[in-house]
N, C-alpha and C positions, 0 to 999 in steps of 0.2 A: 457583665454586660446589661445594660438597661433595656427593658421591652418597651416599646412605643407601638401605637397604633393610630391610625387614621380614621376618622368619622366619629358620629357620635350615636349612641344608642342607650336606651333607658333599661332595656331588659324586659320591657312590657309590650315589645312590638309583635304585631302579627307575624310579620317575615322579616328576618335579617339576611341579607346577602354578604357572605365573607368573601372578597374577591383576594386574587393574588397580589394584586398592586393598586396604586393610587389611581391611575388613571382608568383602570377597569371599574374600579369603585365610583368614579365620577360619571362613567358612561351608564352605569346601572342607576345611579342617582338621577341622571338626568330623564329617565325613564320613568322613575317613580314620581318626581316632581311634575310630570305632565298631566297628572290626574287632579280632576277638580269635579267633585270635592277631593280633598287629600286622602291618602290612604296610610294606613298605620304601618309602612314598611320603610326600611332604611338599607343602607349598604356601609360597611367597613372594611379595613383591611389592615394587617399588621404592617409595620414599617419596614421589615427587611425581607419580604418575599416568601417564596414557596420553602427554602432551605432553612427558615429561622424554626427554631424548636418551640412547640408550644407547651413544651415540659419545663421550661424555665418558671421561676417563681411568679415574675410579672404576668407572663403569657397564660400559665395555668390559673392565676386569679381573674384574668380576663376572660378566658373560657368558661369559668364558672359563673359569670356575669350573664351567660346565654341561658340560664335555668327558667327564666320566666317568659322566653319567647315562644311564640307559637310554632315557627317553622324556621330553620336555618338552612340556607343553602350555601354550600362552599362551592365557589367556581373559579377554577385555577386555569391555567393555559393548558392547551392540548400538546403538550410535550411531557417528556418523562420526569423532569424535575417538578414541574407543576402538579401532576397527577400523584407522585409520591409524596410531594408536600401536603397534598390533600388527604391522602390515606395513610401510608406507612413509608417511614424513610429508613431505607437500609443504612447500616453503618458499615464501615470497613471490616470489622470483626465477625460478620456473619449475623449480627444481632440487629434489631429494628427498634424504631422508636415511633410513638404516635405521631401521625399527620394531623393537621388542623380539622377536618371534619371527624375523624376518630377522637380527637381530644375533646372537641365542643361536644360530641355524642355523648360523652359521659355525664354531661350537664342538662343538655336541652332535650326536650320530649321528642321532637323530630327533626333529624339532621340528613341531609342528602349531599352527597358529592355530585355535582352536575358536570357531566361530561358532554361537551358540545358534540356535535357532530361532524368532526373533522378527525383525520388521522392524528395519532400520537406520534408526535416526532422525536427526534433524540434532544432537540434544543429549538427554542425560538418557534414553537408551535402557535397556531392561530388561538385567539382569545376571544373573551365575550365582546370587546370593541369592534373586532372583525365581523363578528356574527350580526351586531347590531347595525354596522354601517351597510352590510349586504342587504338587510332588510330595509333600510332607509332608501337605498339606490333603488329597490323594488316599489319605493311609493308608499310604504306602510307608515301609519303614524307612530309616534312613541307609546301611545296606549295600546295600539294593536300588537307593536313589537313586544311590550312588557307582557301582555296577556299570552303571547306565544312562548316567551321566556319562562314564565310561571308554568305553563303546561308542560314544557319539557323538563323542567325542575321537578315537578311533581310526578313525572313519569319514570324518575330514578328510583332505585330502591333505597329505603332508609338505612342508614349506617347503625348497625347494632351497638348496644351498650354493652361493654365488656364486663365479665364478672369481676367483682372486687379483688380477688385472688390475683387475676391477670393483670390488672391495672398495677397493682403494689407490685408485680414481679417487673412489669415493664418499667416503672418508676425507678426500681432498685437499679436495673441495668442500666438506664439512663445516667443516674448517679454514680454509678461505678465507672461510666465511661467518660467521667470527667465534664459531662453536659450537665449543667444546672442553671 
């Protein structure tokens, strides 16, 4: 399987948002682009959603590109697949593999999984577009909404970098499970 992503980043941004999907990425970008003067922030997403493995060769290389970014915020949907894809994905045999926030945290200096203030549903949970629309309906500007989103993101606990031995063990399990 070939890995793909949507969006552009140089690895030198102050902030990068990694969203679950393209429409969420565009919603966050619309908030970023509202700033004048421009800010050094961007949004990106992987092509295949929360269930795509960040452990494949292309995805792992992409995660390594986050090394120079100031802060990375992974913001997935408020449902079980979205949150698992952000943190740890359980496989059917009782093992688990890295989710996106955990994988990116092995490279970037500060990574946070941003959980929006909604219940975590079994499937089809609310997402950042819902959160933005609610604030727009309240009459807030895109710059105000972005400031609120940044504050919410920075209030989340950083994802810890794993010890090298733990990462190697997880990668070996992933490879032995046929995921590569």
